[in-house]
N, C-alpha and C positions, 0 to 999 in steps of 0.2 A: 504494500500499499504506499502511496506517495501523497503526502499532504502538502499542498502548495505553500501554506503559511509557515511551514517548518523549514523551508529552503531559502537561502540567502541569494540576493541578486549580486552579480559581479559587474561593476561599472567598467565598460569597455572604452567609452569616451563620453563626452558631455551629453550626447544624445542617444546613446545605445547602452543597454545593459542586458546581461545574460544570466539565466538560471538553468543549471543542469538538473533536470527532473529525474532521470533514471538512465542506467546503462549497464551493459555487460560487454564482453569482448566483441559480440556480433552486432549490437544495436545500441543507439543512443537517442534520447529525447531531450531537446532543449527548448526553452522558452526565451525568445529575444524580444525585448521591449524597445521600441523606437519612438523618439519624439519627432515631430515634423522636421524635416531636413536632415534627419539622421541617415547615414550612409553605411551600407555593407559593401565595402570596396570590391571591385572586380578582382577575383581570385580563382584558383582551381585547387582541387585536392583529389586524391584517389578514391575517396568515399562516394558512394551513391547517396544522394540527398533527396528527400521529399519534404516539402514545406507546405504547411496549411496556414493560411492567413486567418488568424482568429479575429482580428479587427484591424481597421485602418485601411489606407490606400497606399500601394507601393508600385513604383516603376521597377519591374523586374527585367534584368538582362540575362539571357542564356545563350551562349554561343553567338553573340553579336546581334541577336534579335531581342527587341524590347517590346514589353506589353505592360499596361497598367492593370493591376489586379486589386481586388477589394476583399474585405472580410467574407469568409465562406469559400473563397477560391483556393487553389493549390497549384503547385508546380513541382516538376521532377527534374533533377539534374543528374545526368549520367556521370560516371567516373571521368575525371580530368578535363571537364568542360569548363571554360571560363564563364563566370557568372557573378552577379552582384545585384544589390537593390538600393533604391533611393526612397525614403519615406515621404510621401506626399501629404498624408494625414496620419497623426499619431496612431500607433497600433502595436499589435503583438503578433509575432510569427512563432509557430511551433515547428521546429526543425527536427527531422529524424535523419540519422546517418547510419550507414552500414558499410564496413564495420564501424565501431565506435571511434570517436575522435580522441585519441590519447592526448593530443595537444591541448585539450580543454580541461583536463584533469590536473 
């Protein structure tokens, strides 16, 4: 069982914070909170990522293609594809990674 209130936010920068919800070696769930204007810079990693937009509006870029998505939408990023987000309206992303992101622990 994972109780949101018992987990601490990690400040990434002035507009972005992250909360590790749960993980094992094969899977990880994160909550990422963005203020308007917050940026998840363009990057790549070997992990497969699926992100559910819990709330807010985000410009999402995957492999050079951009799309504006809102709460209730989701996107998938294959391994080693360049991607990033810009927060257009404050919100929360739920990120899942396979395998888990050791660099976040």
